[in-house]
C-alpha positions as CSV (number, residue, x, y, z in Angstrom):
1,M,5.2,22.6,8.8
2,Y,3.6,25.9,9.6
3,I,0.7,25.4,12.1
4,P,-1.4,28.2,13.5
5,A,-1.6,27.8,17.3
6,Q,-5.3,27.0,17.3
7,F,-4.8,24.1,14.9
8,K,-1.7,22.5,16.4
9,E,-2.3,19.1,18.0
10,K,0.0,18.5,20.9
11,D,-1.3,15.2,22.3
12,S,1.1,12.4,21.2
13,D,-1.6,9.7,21.6
14,T,-3.9,11.5,19.2
15,L,-1.1,11.8,16.7
16,F,-0.2,8.1,16.9
17,Q,-3.8,7.1,16.6
18,M,-4.1,9.3,13.5
19,I,-1.2,7.4,11.9
20,E,-2.8,4.0,13.0
21,H,-6.1,5.0,11.3
22,Y,-4.4,6.4,8.2
23,P,-1.2,4.3,7.8
24,L,-0.4,5.1,4.2
25,G,2.4,7.6,4.5
26,T,4.3,9.7,2.0
27,L,8.0,9.0,2.6
28,I,10.0,12.1,1.4
29,T,13.7,11.7,0.9
30,H,16.6,13.8,-0.4
31,S,19.7,12.4,-2.1
32,E,22.1,13.6,-4.8
33,G,20.5,17.0,-4.8
34,A,17.0,15.6,-5.7
35,L,13.8,15.1,-3.7
36,D,11.8,11.9,-4.0
37,A,8.5,10.7,-2.5
38,I,7.0,7.2,-2.2
39,H,3.7,6.0,-0.8
40,I,3.8,3.0,1.6
41,P,1.9,1.8,4.6
42,F,3.6,2.1,8.0
43,E,3.3,0.3,11.3
44,I,4.2,2.1,14.5
45,N,6.4,0.5,17.2
46,R,5.7,2.8,20.2
47,E,7.8,0.7,22.6
48,A,11.1,1.0,20.8
49,G,13.4,4.0,21.3
50,E,12.5,7.3,23.1
51,A,9.8,8.4,20.7
52,G,9.0,5.1,18.8
53,F,9.8,3.8,15.4
54,L,7.9,3.6,12.1
55,I,8.5,0.4,10.2
56,A,7.6,-0.5,6.6
57,H,9.1,-2.1,3.5
58,V,9.8,-1.2,-0.1
59,A,10.4,-3.3,-3.2
60,R,14.0,-4.2,-3.7
61,A,13.7,-2.8,-7.2
62,N,13.0,0.6,-5.7
63,P,16.3,2.6,-5.9
64,V,15.5,4.5,-2.7
65,W,17.2,2.1,-0.4
66,R,20.5,2.4,-2.4
67,S,20.4,6.2,-3.0
68,V,19.5,7.2,0.6
69,A,22.1,6.4,3.3
70,N,21.3,4.9,6.6
71,G,21.0,7.6,9.2
72,D,19.8,10.2,6.8
73,E,16.9,12.4,7.9
74,V,13.6,11.8,6.2
75,L,10.0,13.2,6.5
76,V,6.9,11.0,6.5
77,V,3.5,12.7,5.9
78,F,0.2,11.2,6.9
79,R,-3.1,12.6,5.9
80,G,-6.3,12.1,7.8
81,G,-8.9,13.5,5.5
82,D,-9.8,16.9,4.2
83,A,-12.9,19.0,3.1
84,Y,-13.6,22.2,1.3
85,I,-15.6,24.7,3.4
86,S,-17.9,27.1,1.7
87,P,-18.5,30.5,3.4
88,N,-22.2,30.0,2.6
89,W,-22.2,27.3,5.3
90,Y,-21.6,29.9,8.1
91,P,-24.8,31.5,9.4
92,S,-22.8,34.6,10.4
93,K,-22.0,35.1,6.7
94,Q,-25.6,36.0,6.0
95,Q,-25.3,38.8,8.6
96,T,-21.8,40.2,8.2
97,H,-20.6,38.8,4.8
98,R,-17.2,38.5,6.5
99,Q,-16.4,34.9,5.7
100,V,-14.2,33.4,2.9
101,P,-13.7,29.8,1.6
102,T,-11.2,27.6,3.3
103,W,-10.1,24.0,3.4
104,N,-10.1,21.9,6.5
105,Y,-7.7,19.0,6.9
106,R,-5.8,16.7,9.3
107,A,-2.1,15.9,8.8
108,V,0.7,14.4,10.8
109,H,4.4,15.0,10.0
110,V,7.1,12.6,11.3
111,R,10.7,13.6,11.0
112,G,13.2,10.8,11.7
113,Q,16.4,8.9,10.8
114,I,16.0,6.1,8.3
115,T,17.7,2.7,8.3
116,F,17.2,0.1,5.6
117,R,17.1,-3.5,6.8
118,E,17.7,-6.7,4.8
119,D,17.8,-9.3,7.7
120,E,15.0,-11.8,7.2
121,S,13.9,-11.7,10.9
122,F,13.1,-8.0,10.6
123,L,11.4,-8.4,7.2
124,R,9.2,-11.3,8.6
125,D,8.3,-9.1,11.6
126,V,7.3,-6.1,9.4
127,V,5.1,-8.2,7.1
128,A,3.6,-10.1,10.0
129,R,2.7,-6.8,11.8
130,L,1.2,-5.2,8.8
131,T,-0.7,-8.3,7.9
132,K,-2.1,-8.8,11.4
133,T,-3.2,-5.1,11.6
134,H,-5.0,-4.9,8.2
135,E,-6.4,-8.5,8.1
136,S,-8.0,-8.1,11.5
137,T,-11.2,-6.8,9.8
138,Q,-11.6,-9.8,7.5
139,P,-14.0,-12.6,8.3
140,V,-11.1,-15.1,7.8
141,P,-7.9,-13.2,8.3
142,W,-5.0,-14.2,6.0
143,S,-1.7,-15.0,7.6
144,M,1.8,-15.7,6.3
145,E,1.3,-19.4,7.2
146,D,-1.5,-19.6,4.6
147,A,1.1,-19.5,1.8
148,P,3.9,-22.0,1.1
149,A,7.0,-21.4,3.0
150,D,9.2,-21.2,-0.1
151,Y,6.9,-18.7,-1.7
152,I,7.0,-16.4,1.4
153,S,10.8,-16.7,1.5
154,A,11.0,-15.7,-2.2
155,M,8.7,-12.7,-1.5
156,L,10.8,-11.6,1.4
157,K,13.9,-11.6,-0.8
158,A,12.1,-9.1,-3.1
159,I,11.7,-6.4,-0.4
160,V,13.9,-4.3,1.8
161,G,12.8,-3.2,5.3
162,V,12.4,0.4,6.4
163,E,13.0,1.5,10.0
164,I,12.6,5.2,10.9
165,K,13.6,6.4,14.4
166,I,11.2,9.2,15.2
167,L,12.9,12.4,16.1
168,Q,9.9,14.7,16.0
169,I,6.2,14.3,15.4
170,T,3.8,17.3,14.7
171,G,0.2,17.4,13.8
172,A,-2.2,20.0,12.2
173,M,-5.9,19.5,12.8
174,K,-7.6,22.4,11.0
175,L,-11.2,21.7,11.9
176,G,-12.8,25.1,12.3
177,Q,-11.7,25.6,15.9
178,N,-11.4,29.3,15.2
179,K,-15.1,29.6,14.4
180,N,-17.9,30.2,16.8
181,A,-20.1,27.2,17.8
182,V,-23.0,28.1,15.5
183,D,-20.8,28.5,12.5
184,L,-18.8,25.3,13.3
185,R,-21.9,23.2,13.8
186,S,-23.4,24.4,10.5
187,A,-20.2,23.8,8.6
188,G,-19.7,20.4,10.1
189,E,-23.3,19.3,9.2
190,N,-22.8,20.6,5.7
191,V,-19.6,18.6,5.3
192,I,-21.5,15.5,6.4
193,N,-24.4,16.2,4.0
194,S,-21.9,16.5,1.2
195,G,-20.8,12.9,1.8
196,N,-17.7,13.5,3.9
197,E,-18.9,12.1,7.3
198,I,-15.4,11.5,8.7
199,M,-14.3,15.1,8.4
200,G,-17.7,16.5,9.4
201,E,-17.8,14.4,12.6
202,A,-14.2,15.5,13.4
203,M,-15.3,19.1,13.1
204,L,-18.4,18.6,15.2
205,S,-16.3,16.9,17.9
206,H,-14.8,20.3,18.7
207,L,-18.3,21.6,19.8
208,K,-17.9,19.5,22.9
209,I,-14.6,21.2,23.7
210,K,-16.2,24.6,23.2
211,D,-19.1,23.7,25.5
212,S,-16.9,22.3,28.2
């Protein structure tokens, strides 16, 4: 991924937090001369390996686990929001007219080695981790114990585990860091006013960096 220096995020904790907040990743694979992409939620295991692992699962009916070999290199893309930026939102445009439209975004790319797992203990752990994470916001969180044991066992037989050893993680946070504080503040406020509060606040957070 080409990343201009001012937009490259180097802090690993920030990158991992981005994945945790936006866990639906695009898994890109290559086999038999063809590219494929699937969209699945991932959980991070930071403690395992040198750089951590991504874990997930796919339907057994999905051919990816048969066409892609264990140990193959894959790419997982996570997106943390995006926003169109109008040049009219920059006060300096009114003075110099030297501004053009652009698009701000946040993205994390994970390159790693994939292994498909069929052992029940791994599958139970993956489902339990994903469930615990995403049910935590519910008033009464669902757990695997809420369903009959034979039903859960049957469901586990219908999936295949995905384990990706992280080899490299890179992040692009294009949030207007290359603009002066006045233009950045105005653009961020306009993004918020357009209904995209997450991206607008992310842009405005860089004002503190400029002021420090």
